[in-house]
Short mmCIF file of the C-alpha atoms (twelve columns), coordinates in Angstrom:
data_MODEL
# 
_entry.id   MODEL 
# 
loop_
_atom_site.group_PDB 
_atom_site.id 
_atom_site.type_symbol 
_atom_site.label_atom_id 
_atom_site.label_alt_id 
_atom_site.label_comp_id 
_atom_site.label_asym_id 
_atom_site.label_seq_id 
_atom_site.Cartn_x 
_atom_site.Cartn_y 
_atom_site.Cartn_z 
_atom_site.pdbx_PDB_model_num 
ATOM 1   C CA . MET A 1   57.113 -46.753 -17.540 1 
ATOM 2   C CA . VAL A 2   54.269 -49.240 -17.930 1 
ATOM 3   C CA . LYS A 3   51.915 -46.385 -17.298 1 
ATOM 4   C CA . ASP A 4   53.505 -44.224 -20.138 1 
ATOM 5   C CA . ASP A 5   53.503 -47.243 -22.551 1 
ATOM 6   C CA . PHE A 6   49.790 -47.867 -21.706 1 
ATOM 7   C CA . GLU A 7   48.851 -44.221 -22.423 1 
ATOM 8   C CA . SER A 8   51.073 -43.902 -25.541 1 
ATOM 9   C CA . ASP A 9   49.634 -47.194 -27.058 1 
ATOM 10  C CA . LEU A 10  45.928 -45.917 -26.476 1 
ATOM 11  C CA . LEU A 11  46.835 -42.467 -27.700 1 
ATOM 12  C CA . ASP A 12  48.283 -44.158 -30.999 1 
ATOM 13  C CA . LYS A 13  44.972 -46.120 -31.320 1 
ATOM 14  C CA . ALA A 14  42.954 -43.002 -30.816 1 
ATOM 15  C CA . MET A 15  44.831 -41.188 -33.439 1 
ATOM 16  C CA . ALA A 16  44.363 -44.022 -35.902 1 
ATOM 17  C CA . ALA A 17  40.676 -44.170 -35.220 1 
ATOM 18  C CA . LYS A 18  40.380 -40.449 -35.587 1 
ATOM 19  C CA . GLN A 19  42.196 -40.705 -38.978 1 
ATOM 20  C CA . ASP A 20  39.812 -43.265 -40.024 1 
ATOM 21  C CA . GLN A 21  36.904 -40.936 -39.079 1 
ATOM 22  C CA . ASP A 22  35.860 -43.175 -36.250 1 
ATOM 23  C CA . ASN A 23  35.428 -40.435 -33.535 1 
ATOM 24  C CA . GLN A 24  33.397 -42.841 -31.362 1 
ATOM 25  C CA . ALA A 25  36.155 -45.439 -31.163 1 
ATOM 26  C CA . ALA A 26  38.713 -42.615 -30.732 1 
ATOM 27  C CA . MET A 27  36.783 -41.060 -27.791 1 
ATOM 28  C CA . GLU A 28  36.603 -44.491 -26.057 1 
ATOM 29  C CA . TYR A 29  40.440 -44.790 -26.238 1 
ATOM 30  C CA . LEU A 30  40.816 -41.286 -24.868 1 
ATOM 31  C CA . GLU A 31  38.423 -41.887 -22.060 1 
ATOM 32  C CA . LYS A 32  40.471 -44.944 -20.975 1 
ATOM 33  C CA . ILE A 33  43.552 -42.772 -20.972 1 
ATOM 34  C CA . LEU A 34  41.914 -39.990 -19.015 1 
ATOM 35  C CA . GLU A 35  40.475 -42.425 -16.543 1 
ATOM 36  C CA . LYS A 36  43.971 -43.520 -15.611 1 
ATOM 37  C CA . ASN A 37  45.482 -40.018 -15.877 1 
ATOM 38  C CA . PRO A 38  43.008 -37.051 -16.034 1 
ATOM 39  C CA . LYS A 39  46.123 -34.686 -16.701 1 
ATOM 40  C CA . ASN A 40  47.202 -36.276 -20.019 1 
ATOM 41  C CA . SER A 41  47.240 -33.168 -22.057 1 
ATOM 42  C CA . ARG A 42  47.492 -34.807 -25.551 1 
ATOM 43  C CA . ALA A 43  44.448 -36.832 -24.699 1 
ATOM 44  C CA . LEU A 44  42.525 -33.804 -23.535 1 
ATOM 45  C CA . ASN A 45  43.559 -31.787 -26.667 1 
ATOM 46  C CA . MET A 46  42.388 -34.622 -28.997 1 
ATOM 47  C CA . ALA A 47  39.185 -35.000 -26.934 1 
ATOM 48  C CA . GLY A 48  38.610 -31.314 -27.321 1 
ATOM 49  C CA . ILE A 49  38.955 -31.648 -31.256 1 
ATOM 50  C CA . ILE A 50  36.255 -34.391 -31.240 1 
ATOM 51  C CA . PHE A 51  33.933 -32.125 -29.162 1 
ATOM 52  C CA . TYR A 52  34.581 -29.299 -31.445 1 
ATOM 53  C CA . GLU A 53  33.686 -31.321 -34.421 1 
ATOM 54  C CA . ARG A 54  30.532 -32.466 -32.753 1 
ATOM 55  C CA . GLU A 55  29.697 -28.736 -32.163 1 
ATOM 56  C CA . GLN A 56  29.876 -29.475 -28.460 1 
ATOM 57  C CA . LEU A 57  31.794 -26.209 -27.888 1 
ATOM 58  C CA . GLU A 58  31.716 -25.869 -24.106 1 
ATOM 59  C CA . LYS A 59  33.167 -29.306 -23.569 1 
ATOM 60  C CA . ALA A 60  35.745 -28.480 -26.262 1 
ATOM 61  C CA . ARG A 61  36.728 -25.343 -24.561 1 
ATOM 62  C CA . ASP A 62  37.064 -27.092 -21.170 1 
ATOM 63  C CA . SER A 63  39.016 -29.990 -22.654 1 
ATOM 64  C CA . PHE A 64  41.372 -27.406 -24.355 1 
ATOM 65  C CA . SER A 65  41.659 -25.327 -21.234 1 
ATOM 66  C CA . ALA A 66  42.582 -28.388 -19.055 1 
ATOM 67  C CA . ALA A 67  45.128 -29.494 -21.550 1 
ATOM 68  C CA . ILE A 68  46.715 -25.963 -21.384 1 
ATOM 69  C CA . ARG A 69  46.478 -26.123 -17.545 1 
ATOM 70  C CA . ASN A 70  48.509 -29.323 -17.424 1 
ATOM 71  C CA . ASP A 71  50.861 -28.499 -20.177 1 
ATOM 72  C CA . HIS A 72  51.251 -24.733 -20.970 1 
ATOM 73  C CA . THR A 73  53.890 -25.643 -23.619 1 
ATOM 74  C CA . LEU A 74  51.209 -27.474 -25.749 1 
ATOM 75  C CA . ILE A 75  50.676 -24.822 -28.637 1 
ATOM 76  C CA . ASP A 76  48.027 -26.944 -30.556 1 
ATOM 77  C CA . ALA A 77  45.780 -26.902 -27.449 1 
ATOM 78  C CA . GLN A 78  46.375 -23.153 -27.026 1 
ATOM 79  C CA . HIS A 79  45.462 -22.548 -30.784 1 
ATOM 80  C CA . ASN A 80  42.381 -24.868 -30.516 1 
ATOM 81  C CA . TYR A 81  41.321 -22.999 -27.447 1 
ATOM 82  C CA . GLY A 82  41.357 -19.766 -29.256 1 
ATOM 83  C CA . GLU A 83  39.567 -21.082 -32.162 1 
ATOM 84  C CA . THR A 84  36.836 -22.477 -29.861 1 
ATOM 85  C CA . LEU A 85  36.278 -19.265 -28.175 1 
ATOM 86  C CA . ILE A 86  35.894 -17.508 -31.511 1 
ATOM 87  C CA . ALA A 87  33.347 -20.205 -32.558 1 
ATOM 88  C CA . MET A 88  31.509 -19.489 -29.330 1 
ATOM 89  C CA . GLU A 89  31.370 -15.798 -30.348 1 
ATOM 90  C CA . ASP A 90  33.651 -14.955 -27.480 1 
ATOM 91  C CA . TYR A 91  35.911 -12.743 -29.690 1 
ATOM 92  C CA . GLU A 92  37.532 -10.815 -27.070 1 
ATOM 93  C CA . ASN A 93  38.912 -13.711 -25.094 1 
ATOM 94  C CA . GLY A 94  39.642 -15.479 -28.392 1 
ATOM 95  C CA . VAL A 95  41.871 -12.828 -29.560 1 
ATOM 96  C CA . LYS A 96  43.495 -12.715 -26.082 1 
ATOM 97  C CA . ALA A 97  44.133 -16.491 -26.489 1 
ATOM 98  C CA . PHE A 98  46.014 -16.007 -29.728 1 
ATOM 99  C CA . ALA A 99  47.931 -13.099 -28.359 1 
ATOM 100 C CA . ARG A 100 49.098 -15.192 -25.338 1 
ATOM 101 C CA . ILE A 101 50.515 -17.694 -27.785 1 
ATOM 102 C CA . LEU A 102 52.678 -15.073 -29.219 1 
ATOM 103 C CA . GLU A 103 53.996 -13.832 -25.962 1 
ATOM 104 C CA . ASN A 104 55.958 -17.160 -25.621 1 
ATOM 105 C CA . HIS A 105 56.172 -18.234 -29.208 1 
ATOM 106 C CA . THR A 106 56.661 -15.061 -31.157 1 
ATOM 107 C CA . GLU A 107 57.256 -16.946 -34.543 1 
ATOM 108 C CA . TYR A 108 54.143 -19.164 -34.326 1 
ATOM 109 C CA . ILE A 109 52.708 -18.231 -37.720 1 
ATOM 110 C CA . PRO A 110 49.099 -19.702 -37.486 1 
ATOM 111 C CA . ALA A 111 48.410 -17.467 -34.547 1 
ATOM 112 C CA . ILE A 112 49.733 -14.416 -36.307 1 
ATOM 113 C CA . LEU A 113 47.654 -15.224 -39.373 1 
ATOM 114 C CA . ARG A 114 44.525 -15.738 -37.170 1 
ATOM 115 C CA . LEU A 115 44.999 -12.455 -35.576 1 
ATOM 116 C CA . ALA A 116 45.518 -10.768 -38.880 1 
ATOM 117 C CA . HIS A 117 42.127 -12.150 -40.215 1 
ATOM 118 C CA . LEU A 118 40.387 -11.242 -37.011 1 
ATOM 119 C CA . SER A 119 41.636 -7.727  -37.159 1 
ATOM 120 C CA . ALA A 120 40.506 -7.462  -40.763 1 
ATOM 121 C CA . GLU A 121 37.027 -8.850  -39.841 1 
ATOM 122 C CA . ALA A 122 36.811 -6.226  -37.159 1 
ATOM 123 C CA . GLY A 123 37.730 -3.366  -39.515 1 
ATOM 124 C CA . ARG A 124 41.109 -2.899  -37.776 1 
ATOM 125 C CA . LEU A 125 43.034 -2.913  -41.121 1 
ATOM 126 C CA . ASP A 126 46.308 -1.256  -39.879 1 
ATOM 127 C CA . ASN A 127 46.530 -4.027  -37.330 1 
ATOM 128 C CA . ALA A 128 45.898 -6.618  -40.004 1 
ATOM 129 C CA . GLU A 129 48.513 -5.239  -42.293 1 
ATOM 130 C CA . ALA A 130 51.071 -5.175  -39.289 1 
ATOM 131 C CA . TYR A 131 50.454 -8.946  -38.526 1 
ATOM 132 C CA . CYS A 132 50.793 -9.786  -42.286 1 
ATOM 133 C CA . LYS A 133 54.123 -7.997  -42.272 1 
ATOM 134 C CA . GLN A 134 55.154 -9.924  -39.262 1 
ATOM 135 C CA . VAL A 135 54.335 -13.217 -41.075 1 
ATOM 136 C CA . PHE A 136 56.439 -12.056 -44.079 1 
ATOM 137 C CA . LYS A 137 59.467 -11.497 -41.912 1 
ATOM 138 C CA . LEU A 138 59.288 -15.271 -40.982 1 
ATOM 139 C CA . ASP A 139 57.944 -16.612 -44.186 1 
ATOM 140 C CA . PRO A 140 58.240 -14.125 -47.188 1 
ATOM 141 C CA . ASP A 141 56.315 -16.219 -49.405 1 
ATOM 142 C CA . ASN A 142 53.243 -16.939 -47.202 1 
ATOM 143 C CA . GLU A 143 50.253 -17.303 -49.518 1 
ATOM 144 C CA . GLN A 144 47.474 -16.608 -46.854 1 
ATOM 145 C CA . ALA A 145 49.258 -13.332 -45.530 1 
ATOM 146 C CA . GLN A 146 49.747 -12.234 -49.341 1 
ATOM 147 C CA . LYS A 147 45.996 -12.803 -50.131 1 
ATOM 148 C CA . LEU A 148 45.091 -10.714 -47.195 1 
ATOM 149 C CA . MET A 149 47.576 -7.931  -47.989 1 
ATOM 150 C CA . ASP A 150 46.144 -7.911  -51.697 1 
ATOM 151 C CA . LEU A 151 42.649 -7.554  -50.083 1 
ATOM 152 C CA . LEU A 152 43.356 -4.726  -47.740 1 
ATOM 153 C CA . PRO A 153 43.218 -1.871  -50.294 1 
ATOM 154 C CA . LYS A 154 39.668 -2.998  -51.176 1 
ATOM 155 C CA . LEU A 155 38.731 -3.173  -47.624 1 
ATOM 156 C CA . ARG A 156 40.152 0.387   -46.858 1 
ATOM 157 C CA . ALA A 157 38.339 1.809   -49.848 1 
ATOM 158 C CA . ARG A 158 35.101 0.361   -48.763 1 
ATOM 159 C CA . GLN A 159 35.581 1.460   -45.213 1 
ATOM 160 C CA . GLN A 160 36.314 5.106   -46.393 1 
ATOM 161 C CA . TYR A 161 33.319 4.999   -48.712 1 
ATOM 162 C CA . ASN A 162 30.982 3.662   -45.970 1 
ATOM 163 C CA . THR A 163 32.025 6.246   -43.528 1 
ATOM 164 C CA . ARG A 164 31.041 8.949   -45.998 1 
ATOM 165 C CA . GLN A 165 27.579 7.624   -46.620 1 
ATOM 166 C CA . PRO A 166 25.001 9.053   -44.052 1 
ATOM 167 C CA . GLY A 167 22.636 6.149   -44.491 1 
ATOM 168 C CA . HIS A 168 25.010 3.410   -44.698 1 
ATOM 169 C CA . GLN A 169 25.318 2.891   -40.934 1 
ATOM 170 C CA . ASP A 170 21.493 2.501   -40.592 1 
ATOM 171 C CA . GLU A 171 21.522 0.099   -43.476 1 
ATOM 172 C CA . LEU A 172 24.406 -1.952  -41.877 1 
ATOM 173 C CA . PHE A 173 22.454 -2.023  -38.617 1 
ATOM 174 C CA . GLU A 174 19.473 -3.270  -40.295 1 
ATOM 175 C CA . LYS A 175 21.385 -5.944  -41.977 1 
ATOM 176 C CA . ALA A 176 23.006 -7.093  -38.694 1 
ATOM 177 C CA . LEU A 177 19.547 -7.150  -36.860 1 
ATOM 178 C CA . SER A 178 18.076 -9.167  -39.764 1 
ATOM 179 C CA . ALA A 179 20.940 -11.674 -39.520 1 
ATOM 180 C CA . HIS A 180 20.515 -12.015 -35.972 1 
ATOM 181 C CA . GLN A 181 16.752 -12.610 -36.324 1 
ATOM 182 C CA . LYS A 182 17.501 -15.398 -38.746 1 
ATOM 183 C CA . GLY A 183 19.916 -17.022 -36.247 1 
ATOM 184 C CA . GLU A 184 23.118 -16.152 -38.295 1 
ATOM 185 C CA . ASN A 185 24.970 -14.706 -35.456 1 
ATOM 186 C CA . ASP A 186 28.411 -15.033 -37.058 1 
ATOM 187 C CA . GLN A 187 27.212 -12.914 -39.995 1 
ATOM 188 C CA . ALA A 188 25.612 -10.362 -37.547 1 
ATOM 189 C CA . PHE A 189 28.876 -10.000 -35.626 1 
ATOM 190 C CA . MET A 190 30.876 -9.455  -38.771 1 
ATOM 191 C CA . ILE A 191 28.407 -6.742  -39.737 1 
ATOM 192 C CA . ILE A 192 28.425 -5.130  -36.384 1 
ATOM 193 C CA . ASN A 193 32.310 -5.147  -36.410 1 
ATOM 194 C CA . GLU A 194 32.105 -3.428  -39.770 1 
ATOM 195 C CA . LEU A 195 29.665 -0.882  -38.409 1 
ATOM 196 C CA . LEU A 196 31.785 -0.104  -35.388 1 
ATOM 197 C CA . ALA A 197 34.817 0.314   -37.516 1 
ATOM 198 C CA . SER A 198 33.180 3.148   -39.378 1 
ATOM 199 C CA . ASN A 199 31.443 4.498   -36.212 1 
ATOM 200 C CA . PRO A 200 32.955 3.276   -32.947 1 
ATOM 201 C CA . ASN A 201 30.135 5.141   -31.055 1 
ATOM 202 C CA . HIS A 202 27.136 3.381   -32.555 1 
ATOM 203 C CA . ALA A 203 25.244 2.477   -29.254 1 
ATOM 204 C CA . LYS A 204 22.579 0.296   -31.088 1 
ATOM 205 C CA . ALA A 205 25.411 -1.665  -32.433 1 
ATOM 206 C CA . TYR A 206 26.887 -2.494  -29.002 1 
ATOM 207 C CA . ASN A 207 23.403 -3.104  -27.652 1 
ATOM 208 C CA . LEU A 208 22.729 -5.668  -30.329 1 
ATOM 209 C CA . ALA A 209 26.061 -7.452  -29.733 1 
ATOM 210 C CA . GLY A 210 25.163 -7.510  -26.172 1 
ATOM 211 C CA . ASN A 211 21.819 -9.109  -26.830 1 
ATOM 212 C CA . ILE A 212 23.481 -11.819 -28.963 1 
ATOM 213 C CA . PHE A 213 26.038 -12.503 -26.127 1 
ATOM 214 C CA . MET A 214 23.227 -12.569 -23.584 1 
ATOM 215 C CA . GLU A 215 21.117 -15.191 -25.633 1 
ATOM 216 C CA . ASN A 216 24.211 -17.415 -25.542 1 
ATOM 217 C CA . ASP A 217 24.785 -16.978 -21.924 1 
ATOM 218 C CA . ASN A 218 27.986 -15.049 -22.534 1 
ATOM 219 C CA . LEU A 219 27.202 -12.796 -19.752 1 
ATOM 220 C CA . GLU A 220 30.549 -10.957 -19.155 1 
ATOM 221 C CA . ASN A 221 30.710 -10.058 -22.750 1 
ATOM 222 C CA . ALA A 222 27.140 -9.069  -22.687 1 
ATOM 223 C CA . LYS A 223 27.747 -6.741  -19.759 1 
ATOM 224 C CA . LYS A 224 30.782 -5.210  -21.538 1 
ATOM 225 C CA . SER A 225 28.754 -4.522  -24.609 1 
ATOM 226 C CA . PHE A 226 25.847 -2.919  -22.853 1 
ATOM 227 C CA . ILE A 227 28.255 -0.640  -20.917 1 
ATOM 228 C CA . ALA A 228 29.812 0.266   -24.142 1 
ATOM 229 C CA . ALA A 229 26.363 1.176   -25.534 1 
ATOM 230 C CA . LEU A 230 25.696 3.460   -22.460 1 
ATOM 231 C CA . ASN A 231 29.089 5.009   -22.878 1 
ATOM 232 C CA . CYS A 232 28.018 6.053   -26.285 1 
ATOM 233 C CA . ASN A 233 24.589 7.016   -25.172 1 
ATOM 234 C CA . SER A 234 23.692 7.342   -21.398 1 
ATOM 235 C CA . ASP A 235 20.044 7.880   -22.125 1 
ATOM 236 C CA . PHE A 236 19.596 4.658   -24.091 1 
ATOM 237 C CA . THR A 237 16.843 3.050   -21.943 1 
ATOM 238 C CA . ASN A 238 16.891 -0.279  -23.701 1 
ATOM 239 C CA . ALA A 239 20.638 -0.689  -22.898 1 
ATOM 240 C CA . HIS A 240 20.052 0.285   -19.126 1 
ATOM 241 C CA . HIS A 241 17.277 -2.431  -19.000 1 
ATOM 242 C CA . ASN A 242 19.709 -4.950  -20.696 1 
ATOM 243 C CA . LEU A 243 22.541 -4.241  -18.381 1 
ATOM 244 C CA . ALA A 244 20.209 -4.366  -15.342 1 
ATOM 245 C CA . ARG A 245 18.984 -7.816  -16.594 1 
ATOM 246 C CA . THR A 246 22.584 -8.959  -17.159 1 
ATOM 247 C CA . TYR A 247 23.607 -8.180  -13.545 1 
ATOM 248 C CA . LYS A 248 20.317 -10.036 -12.411 1 
ATOM 249 C CA . LYS A 249 21.478 -13.147 -14.404 1 
ATOM 250 C CA . LEU A 250 24.963 -12.764 -12.786 1 
ATOM 251 C CA . LYS A 251 23.237 -12.629 -9.510  1 
ATOM 252 C CA . LYS A 252 24.670 -9.145  -8.822  1 
ATOM 253 C CA . PHE A 253 21.374 -7.987  -7.445  1 
ATOM 254 C CA . ASP A 254 22.693 -4.685  -5.893  1 
ATOM 255 C CA . GLN A 255 24.029 -3.399  -9.269  1 
ATOM 256 C CA . SER A 256 20.818 -4.605  -10.902 1 
ATOM 257 C CA . ARG A 257 18.640 -2.838  -8.494  1 
ATOM 258 C CA . LYS A 258 20.715 0.429   -8.757  1 
ATOM 259 C CA . ILE A 259 20.020 0.545   -12.564 1 
ATOM 260 C CA . TYR A 260 16.362 -0.243  -12.236 1 
ATOM 261 C CA . ASN A 261 16.066 2.566   -9.791  1 
ATOM 262 C CA . GLN A 262 17.680 4.912   -12.130 1 
ATOM 263 C CA . ILE A 263 15.159 3.988   -14.864 1 
ATOM 264 C CA . ILE A 264 12.353 4.543   -12.485 1 
ATOM 265 C CA . ASP A 265 13.769 7.877   -11.636 1 
ATOM 266 C CA . GLN A 266 13.477 8.846   -15.290 1 
ATOM 267 C CA . ASN A 267 10.242 7.016   -15.908 1 
ATOM 268 C CA . PRO A 268 8.030  6.124   -12.868 1 
ATOM 269 C CA . GLU A 269 5.471  4.368   -15.213 1 
ATOM 270 C CA . ASP A 270 8.076  1.719   -16.473 1 
ATOM 271 C CA . ILE A 271 6.290  -1.501  -15.655 1 
ATOM 272 C CA . LYS A 272 9.159  -3.694  -16.630 1 
ATOM 273 C CA . ALA A 273 11.615 -1.896  -14.265 1 
ATOM 274 C CA . LEU A 274 9.063  -1.968  -11.477 1 
ATOM 275 C CA . ILE A 275 8.375  -5.752  -11.779 1 
ATOM 276 C CA . ASN A 276 12.183 -6.327  -11.894 1 
ATOM 277 C CA . LEU A 277 12.659 -4.274  -8.643  1 
ATOM 278 C CA . ALA A 278 10.189 -6.432  -6.984  1 
ATOM 279 C CA . GLU A 279 12.184 -9.508  -8.206  1 
ATOM 280 C CA . VAL A 280 15.663 -8.193  -7.287  1 
ATOM 281 C CA . ASN A 281 14.500 -6.976  -3.849  1 
ATOM 282 C CA . LEU A 282 13.158 -10.376 -3.131  1 
ATOM 283 C CA . ASN A 283 16.456 -11.840 -4.004  1 
ATOM 284 C CA . LEU A 284 18.159 -9.284  -1.768  1 
ATOM 285 C CA . GLY A 285 15.662 -10.243 1.133   1 
ATOM 286 C CA . ASN A 286 14.003 -6.939  1.041   1 
ATOM 287 C CA . GLN A 287 10.453 -8.228  1.210   1 
ATOM 288 C CA . LYS A 288 8.746  -4.970  2.001   1 
ATOM 289 C CA . GLN A 289 10.202 -3.154  -0.816  1 
ATOM 290 C CA . ALA A 290 9.470  -6.093  -3.097  1 
ATOM 291 C CA . HIS A 291 5.822  -5.985  -2.069  1 
ATOM 292 C CA . LYS A 292 5.705  -2.144  -2.548  1 
ATOM 293 C CA . PHE A 293 6.800  -2.460  -6.256  1 
ATOM 294 C CA . ALA A 294 4.549  -5.482  -6.762  1 
ATOM 295 C CA . GLU A 295 1.578  -3.364  -5.470  1 
ATOM 296 C CA . THR A 296 2.634  -0.458  -7.720  1 
ATOM 297 C CA . VAL A 297 2.542  -2.684  -10.679 1 
ATOM 298 C CA . LEU A 298 -0.899 -4.042  -9.824  1 
ATOM 299 C CA . GLU A 299 -2.270 -0.618  -9.450  1 
ATOM 300 C CA . LYS A 300 -1.388 0.030   -13.135 1 
ATOM 301 C CA . GLU A 301 -1.915 -3.642  -14.364 1 
ATOM 302 C CA . PRO A 302 -4.364 -5.510  -12.072 1 
ATOM 303 C CA . ASN A 303 -4.029 -8.774  -13.918 1 
ATOM 304 C CA . ASN A 304 -0.170 -8.836  -13.809 1 
ATOM 305 C CA . ALA A 305 0.480  -12.466 -12.848 1 
ATOM 306 C CA . LYS A 306 4.167  -11.817 -11.886 1 
ATOM 307 C CA . ALA A 307 3.312  -9.025  -9.652  1 
ATOM 308 C CA . ARG A 308 0.663  -11.163 -7.966  1 
ATOM 309 C CA . ASP A 309 3.190  -14.047 -7.525  1 
ATOM 310 C CA . PHE A 310 5.824  -11.714 -6.029  1 
ATOM 311 C CA . LEU A 311 3.253  -10.277 -3.561  1 
ATOM 312 C CA . ASN A 312 2.612  -13.631 -2.288  1 
ATOM 313 C CA . GLN A 313 6.290  -14.504 -1.567  1 
# 
């Protein structure tokens, strides 16, 4: 009982500090709670909110995840976890997080609305409409759902128009690429989603998404994106390279080597694949094979520093 009172008192103080916009003091109270009880879900959830506001997204994600682990009924933490994944550009798992909320809380309107907006952003307009209708059954006068429903006819018209324009997909891709080059990855993903809604087989769009995921160390989603690109175009050499590089970062060296070998089968002069084959073979303990590939590179590029380094290992 004393422990509960201690934690409750500190949590009240943390909430008061948070309301006064004194996140430093709030975090100090939360740290005291979690030092005594690392499983206090409400403290973990509030700490996650502060991390999120500080743009420390990985710490926010981990705090919300711990809160959910210790109390799977805490809907706020589940919702916050989903929002953090979306902010981290992990859209697939973010959507799954909101969907999991609805498995146990079918009438939780904030999650339904979030899925409606995410569906609209991804160009899945029928899904967006279905989620809005689900909201109206629970709250017939919901303004957010009504605004989105009013917007859907315009989005459908634009989607149909875009699909008919032969040069539009190229234009969208260039816009997405430009946004990415400017560091505006949220905007890039919105354009990629619009592009894939009009052409689900656009290999370059999947490849670009994979590159963005890769740069943010979201390797699993990068892998899925590059695989999707290759499913659209199995001859897409750049996507083969990117998938092999992703497997290498994931330390799945056998899979990486297999893809680089496939690239070499098609183009024995591919220096990038040759140098990477030297590296992955070293990681697999195949020193002779690694040296063979390094020597091949040096025959073509005598001053290649990486090849010389691998040859000396």
